[in-house]
N, C-alpha and C positions, 0 to 999 in steps of 0.2 A: 504494500500500500504506500503510495507516494504521499508526500507532505500535504499537497493540495487536497487529496481525498481525505486524509486524516482530519484536516481542518474542517472540511464540509461535514464529515460524520460527527465531529465534536459539536459543531454549531447546532445540528439537528437534534442530537441527544440532549444537549444542554437546554435547548428551547423547550422540549417536552418534559424534561426532568426538573425544570425550574432551577437550573444551575449545574455546576460541575462537581458537586460534592458526592454524588451517588455513583460516579463511574471514574475509571482511570485506564488509560492505555499503558501497556508495559512491553518491554523488550522489543521495541519497534525496529531497532537496528540489528536484530539477531534473526536467526532462522525460525524462531518460535514467538512471533508477536502475538499479543492478545489484548482483549478488552475485558475488564472486570466491571460488572454493573449490578447494582442492587435491584432486586425485583420484589415488589410488595404485592401480595395477593389480596383479594377482596376480604379475606379473613383478618388481614393485618400482618400476617407472617411475612418475614423478609428472608429471601434466599439470595445467594450470590451466584450470578451466572458468569461463567468464563467462556468467552468466545475466542477460539484460537484462529488467528488470522493468516494462516499459512496460505500463500497464493491468493489472498483476498485483494481485490474484489472479483478476480476471475474464477475463483472457486468458492463454493459455499463454505462459510465458517462452521467449524464444529462448535456446538454449544453444550456446555456441561454445567450441571448444578454442583457447586463446590461442596458436595457431600454425597454419600451413597444413600439414595432414597430406598424405601421399601414400599412394595405395592400393597394393594388393599388386602392381600392375603398374608402379609408379613414377610414376603420373600424379597431379598435384595434385587434391585433393578440394575443388575450388573451384567446383562447380556443384551445382544440385539434381540428385540422382541416386537413383532408386529402387534401383538395384543396390548403391549404397554407403550407402543410408539417410542421405543428407545433404540439406541444404537450401541455399539461396543463402548464400554466404559473408558475413561481416560487411562492411557497406557501407564502413566506413572502413579497417579493418585487414586485410581479406581472410582472416580466420581461418575454419577449417572449422566449419560449423554442423551439429550433431548433430540428427537427427530422433528425438525421444523420445516424443512423443504426437501423435496426430492432433488438429488444432485443434478439430474438432467433438466430440471425446471429452473435452476439457478441462472440468473443473468447478472453480468457485471454492474448493471445500473441499479440493482437492488441494494438496499442500505442495511446497516447494522440495526437501525431503529426497527425496520421490518422484522428482522430476526428477533429482536428483543420483544416486540409485541406478541409474536407467536410463542415465544418462551413463557411469557406471563400468562397467556391463554392456556398453555399446556399445564403450567403450575396450578392454575385455578381448577382445571379439570382434574388434575392429580389429587388435589385436596377433596374434591367432590367424590372421587372414587374411595377415598379413605372413609368418608362419612357414609356412603351408600353400600360399599362392598362390591360395586360393579367395576369391571375392568375398564381401562382407558378406551378400549375398542368400542365400548358401548356409546361413548360420547364423541369420539373422533373418527373421521373417515380418512382413508389413506389418500395421498396425493400421487397422481400419475406423473409420468416423466414430462408431460406437457403442462403440468401445473393444475390440471383438473382433478376433481374429487372422484375417486373410484370406489 
């Protein structure tokens, strides 16, 4: 991600988040750049999302919840699961990875804010599954490679 794109992303996120205190970019001059951003659900719970920006914006960023979540059955969400709408966990920290866009539906003009909104939606649905005992699949449809719902 070049400097101009970073500036644009910061402006958009700061606008919607009401400032810059809830997010931070890191390691931008390395091979593992990332964005950490606080995500508050409707229940008031705050999670930290880490978006790994390798090859961003040309490639979809991986989005992790900075902890290992457990599904509505008490099982760790540490595998790729279509039922849970998760992907493989973080290779170092074993955090839950949120499935937010189909990789083939990703376009370079999509923003980190768009990813963030989908992650917050996912987290709200996740909390709903904990209350109801229903899997994520009950609430979410899968995205096709063209961006459509399947």
